[in-house]
C-alpha positions in Angstrom: -28.5 67.8 44.1 -26.1 67.5 47.1 -22.8 65.6 47.0 -24.2 62.9 49.2 -27.3 62.5 47.0 -25.2 62.3 43.9 -22.8 59.8 45.4 -25.6 57.6 46.6 -27.3 57.9 43.2 -24.1 56.7 41.5 -23.8 53.7 43.9 -27.4 52.7 43.4 -27.0 53.0 39.6 -23.9 50.8 39.7 -25.6 48.2 41.8 -28.6 48.1 39.5 -26.4 47.9 36.4 -24.4 45.0 37.7 -27.5 43.1 38.7 -28.9 43.4 35.2 -25.5 42.5 33.7 -25.5 39.2 35.5 -28.7 38.1 33.8 -27.6 39.1 30.3 -27.1 35.7 28.4 -26.1 36.6 24.9 -24.3 39.3 22.9 -27.5 41.1 21.9 -28.5 41.6 25.6 -25.0 42.7 26.4 -25.2 45.4 23.7 -28.6 46.5 25.0 -27.2 46.8 28.5 -24.2 48.8 27.3 -26.4 51.3 25.5 -28.7 51.6 28.5 -25.9 52.4 31.0 -22.7 53.4 29.1 -24.1 54.7 25.8 -24.2 58.3 24.8 -27.6 58.6 26.4 -27.1 55.9 29.0 -28.0 56.5 32.7 -24.4 56.7 33.9 -23.5 59.0 31.0 -26.3 61.4 32.0 -25.0 61.4 35.6 -21.5 62.3 34.4 -22.9 65.1 32.2 -24.8 66.6 35.2 -21.7 66.9 37.3 -21.0 70.3 35.8 -24.0 71.8 37.6 -22.8 70.9 41.0 -20.9 73.3 43.2 -17.2 73.1 42.9 -16.7 71.7 46.4 -19.1 68.8 45.6 -18.0 68.1 42.0 -14.8 66.4 42.9 -16.2 63.7 45.2 -19.2 63.0 42.9 -17.0 62.9 39.8 -14.6 60.4 41.5 -17.6 58.2 42.4 -19.0 58.4 38.8 -15.7 57.6 37.2 -15.2 54.6 39.5 -18.6 53.4 38.6 -17.9 53.7 34.9 -14.6 51.7 35.3 -16.5 49.0 37.3 -19.3 48.7 34.7 -16.8 48.5 31.8 -14.8 45.8 33.6 -18.0 44.0 34.4 -19.1 44.1 30.8 -15.7 42.7 29.6 -15.9 39.9 32.1 -19.4 39.0 31.2 -18.5 38.9 27.5 -15.7 36.4 28.2 -18.1 34.3 30.3 -20.7 34.1 27.5 -18.0 33.3 24.9 -16.7 30.4 27.0 -20.2 29.1 27.6 -20.9 29.2 23.9 -17.6 27.5 23.1 -18.3 24.7 25.6 -21.8 24.2 24.2 -20.4 24.0 20.7 -17.8 21.4 21.7 -20.5 19.4 23.5 -22.6 19.5 20.3 -19.6 18.1 18.3 -18.5 15.5 20.8 -18.2 11.9 19.5 -20.6 9.5 20.9 -18.3 6.5 21.5 -21.3 4.2 21.9 -22.2 4.6 18.2 -20.7 2.2 15.6 -17.8 3.7 13.7 -17.8 4.6 10.0 -16.9 1.7 7.8 -13.2 1.8 6.7 -12.5 0.6 3.2 -10.7 -2.7 3.3 -8.0 -3.5 0.7 -6.6 -6.9 -0.2 -3.7 -8.5 -2.0 -3.6 -8.5 -5.8 -4.2 -12.0 -7.0 -0.7 -12.1 -8.6 0.9 -11.0 -5.3 -1.2 -13.6 -3.5 -0.2 -16.5 -5.8 3.5 -15.4 -5.9 3.6 -15.5 -2.1 1.9 -18.9 -2.0 4.4 -20.3 -4.4 7.4 -18.8 -2.6 6.1 -20.0 0.8 5.6 -23.5 -0.5 9.3 -23.7 -1.6 10.6 -21.9 1.4 9.1 -24.6 3.6 11.2 -27.1 1.6 14.4 -25.2 2.3 14.6 -22.7 -0.6 15.6 -19.1 -0.1 13.7 -16.3 -1.9 15.9 -13.8 -3.9 15.2 -11.1 -6.4 17.1 -9.6 -9.3 17.2 -6.7 -11.7 14.4 -6.3 -14.3 16.8 -4.5 -16.7 19.5 -7.1 -17.5 22.6 -7.6 -19.6 22.5 -9.9 -22.6 25.3 -11.8 -20.9 23.1 -13.0 -18.0 19.8 -13.2 -19.9 21.2 -15.4 -22.7 24.9 -16.1 -22.9 25.5 -17.5 -19.4 22.3 -19.7 -20.0 23.9 -21.5 -22.9 22.2 -19.2 -25.5 25.0 -17.6 -27.4 24.6 -14.9 -30.1 23.0 -16.3 -33.2 21.6 -19.3 -31.4 18.1 -20.1 -32.9 16.8 -20.6 -29.3 16.8 -16.8 -28.9 13.7 -16.7 -31.1 11.8 -18.3 -28.2 12.0 -15.0 -26.4 10.6 -11.9 -28.1 13.1 -9.4 -26.5 12.6 -5.8 -25.7 16.1 -4.2 -26.1 17.4 -1.2 -24.3 19.4 1.4 -26.2 22.5 0.9 -24.1 25.7 -1.2 -24.2 28.7 -1.7 -22.0 32.1 0.0 -22.5 33.1 -2.7 -25.1 29.9 -2.1 -27.0 29.2 -5.8 -27.4 27.0 -6.7 -24.4 23.7 -5.0 -25.0 21.1 -4.4 -22.3 17.5 -5.5 -22.3 14.3 -5.9 -20.3 14.7 -9.4 -18.9 12.6 -12.0 -20.7 12.7 -14.5 -17.8 14.0 -14.6 -14.2 16.5 -17.3 -15.2 19.4 -14.8 -15.3 19.4 -15.0 -11.5 20.7 -18.6 -11.9 24.0 -17.4 -13.0 24.1 -14.4 -10.7 23.4 -16.5 -7.6 25.9 -19.2 -8.5 28.6 -16.6 -9.2 28.3 -15.3 -5.7 27.6 -18.5 -3.8 29.2 -21.9 -3.3 27.1 -25.0 -3.4 24.7 -26.0 -2.0 22.3 -23.6 -3.6 18.5 -23.6 -3.2 16.7 -20.4 -4.3 13.4 -19.3 -5.9 13.4 -16.0 -7.8 10.0 -14.2 -8.2 9.9 -11.1 -10.5 8.4 -9.3 -13.4 9.5 -10.2 -17.0 8.9 -8.5 -20.4 8.4 -9.8 -23.9 7.5 -8.1 -27.2 4.5 -10.1 -28.1 0.7 -9.7 -28.7 -1.7 -10.1 -25.8 -4.5 -12.6 -25.7 -6.4 -14.5 -23.0 -3.3 -16.5 -22.2 -0.4 -14.1 -23.0 0.7 -10.7 -21.7 3.7 -8.5 -22.8 4.6 -8.2 -19.1 4.1 -10.9 -16.5 5.5 -12.5 -13.4 7.7 -15.6 -13.3 9.1 -17.7 -10.5 12.4 -19.4 -11.2 13.8 -22.1 -9.0 17.3 -23.5 -8.7 19.0 -26.2 -6.7 22.6 -27.2 -7.0 24.6 -29.7 -4.8 26.4 -32.9 -5.0 24.4 -35.9 -6.2 21.2 -34.1 -7.2 19.2 -36.2 -9.7 16.1 -35.9 -11.8 14.3 -37.8 -9.0 14.9 -34.9 -6.7 13.4 -32.5 -9.3 10.3 -34.7 -9.7 9.8 -35.1 -6.0 10.2 -31.4 -5.3 7.8 -30.3 -8.0 5.3 -33.0 -7.1 5.2 -31.8 -3.5 4.8 -28.2 -4.8 1.8 -29.2 -7.0 0.1 -30.9 -4.1 0.5 -27.9 -1.8 -0.8 -25.4 -4.3 -3.5 -27.4 -6.1 -4.5 -30.0 -3.5 -3.2 -33.3 -2.1 -5.2 -35.4 -4.7 -3.3 -33.9 -7.7 -1.5 -36.2 -10.1 1.6 -34.9 -12.1 3.1 -35.8 -15.4 6.5 -35.1 -16.8 7.3 -35.1 -20.5 10.5 -34.4 -22.4 10.9 -30.8 -23.6 13.7 -28.5 -24.7 15.2 -25.5 -22.9 18.8 -24.4 -23.7 19.9 -24.1 -20.1 18.8 -27.6 -19.0 19.6 -31.1 -20.1 17.5 -33.1 -20.0 14.5 -30.8 -20.1 10.9 -31.6 -19.1 7.5 -29.9 -18.9 5.3 -30.7 -15.9 1.6 -31.0 -16.1 -1.1 -31.7 -13.5 -4.3 -33.6 -14.0 -7.2 -31.3 -14.8 -9.1 -30.5 -11.6 -12.2 -29.6 -13.4 -12.8 -32.9 -15.2 -10.5 -35.2 -13.0 -8.5 -36.1 -16.1 -11.4 -37.0 -18.3 -11.0 -34.2 -20.7 -12.7 -30.8 -21.0 -12.4 -27.4 -22.7 -9.9 -26.2 -20.0 -7.4 -29.0 -20.6 -8.2 -29.1 -24.4 -9.7 -32.6 -23.9 -6.3 -34.0 -22.8 -7.0 -34.4 -19.1 -3.7 -32.6 -18.3 -2.7 -28.9 -17.8 0.9 -27.8 -18.3 2.1 -25.5 -15.5 5.9 -25.2 -15.8 9.1 -26.2 -17.6 12.0 -27.7 -15.8 15.1 -29.8 -16.1 18.6 -30.6 -14.9 21.0 -27.6 -15.1 23.1 -27.8 -18.3 26.8 -28.6 -17.6 27.8 -25.5 -19.7 25.8 -23.3 -17.3 27.6 -24.8 -14.4 31.0 -24.4 -16.0 30.2 -20.7 -16.9 29.9 -19.8 -13.2 32.9 -21.8 -12.1 31.2 -25.0 -10.8 32.7 -28.3 -11.8 29.9 -30.3 -13.5 31.7 -33.5 -12.6 31.2 -32.8 -8.9 27.9 -30.8 -8.8 24.6 -31.3 -10.5 21.3 -29.4 -10.1 17.9 -28.8 -11.3 16.0 -25.6 -12.4 12.3 -24.8 -13.1 10.3 -21.8 -14.1 6.6 -21.0 -14.0 4.2 -18.1 -14.6 2.3 -17.3 -11.4 -0.6 -15.7 -13.4 -1.0 -19.0 -15.3 -1.1 -20.8 -12.0 -3.7 -18.3 -10.7 -5.7 -18.9 -13.8 -6.0 -22.5 -12.9 -6.3 -22.2 -9.2 -9.0 -19.5 -9.2 -10.7 -20.4 -12.4 -9.9 -17.1 -14.2 -10.3 -17.2 -18.0 -8.3 -14.2 -19.2 -4.8 -13.3 -18.1 -5.3 -9.7 -19.1 -7.7 -9.2 -16.2 -4.7 -9.2 -13.8 -3.5 -5.8 -15.2 -6.8 -4.2 -16.3 -7.3 -2.5 -12.9 -10.9 -3.5 -12.9 -12.1 -3.2 -9.3 -15.0 -5.6 -10.0 -12.3 -8.3 -10.7 -9.9 -7.3 -7.9 -12.5 -7.1 -5.2 -13.1 -10.8 -5.5 -9.6 -11.3 -3.9 -10.0 -8.6 -1.1 
């Protein structure tokens, strides 16, 4: 074999190999191509092995051509592998592409807890009448929970609140700490830091050590209200709460006030609305009375005003307190207050 024939053979072999490489479309075909041309028994390998039989003066030129062909085929193989990988990746991305014309997956929709819903409704109704919304600590001092509300130590009225005490006292050891039994402590806290006029509502959680039943829970929410200014009378209290009842329960509601006792007000009243199920005729919901009690209220006791530095001869005020869960029981027709904290999704989804 002459030098010219060997060089031409190598060039023809290179052209043939590159043509076949272009039509290889997957890794299996590439491997078959590599074995056919660059493998131990491949065509180019056989040419390289035959160079030793050439005369010395022909071997150098033929060997250079064969080595150049090997480099070209190896580079061509590497390039073709990258092309096939990129094509496969593009095809995979196309297969995983999102069809924006399809409807999306449904997203679970949450909702407000019924207690949160009714607390907001209550606060919004009073906010529209000029009241501010404030909050206070759930762990409270005996001083604010009882003493500053005209309920001194040993007073029998303390039995009205089944108190959960905390094993902690102040430095003097005579002012114990407790889980607040009502949101009324904020009456004293707000008045200590504010000068009249005062108009606030206080939503928050309260705690009492008592058995649970369809109308009682050991932890519950309460909304306290307070208004203090010059010349406030019981008529202002009645007008404010009447407007609240109409906004929450409907414009056709009637209200009734009766005398009641609370240590921090004088006089004290309870407020009822006419039963919206029987229109005041009497049913099982209203215990055949035609009325449903929704809150206690009254004029702020002069001792409470004196305790925070207000002159009861100049300022008067009214206070009220209600349980939002009890209001929700009436508004939504719920029969058991324990459902609010049972975490039963069948119940909660009704308010989503």
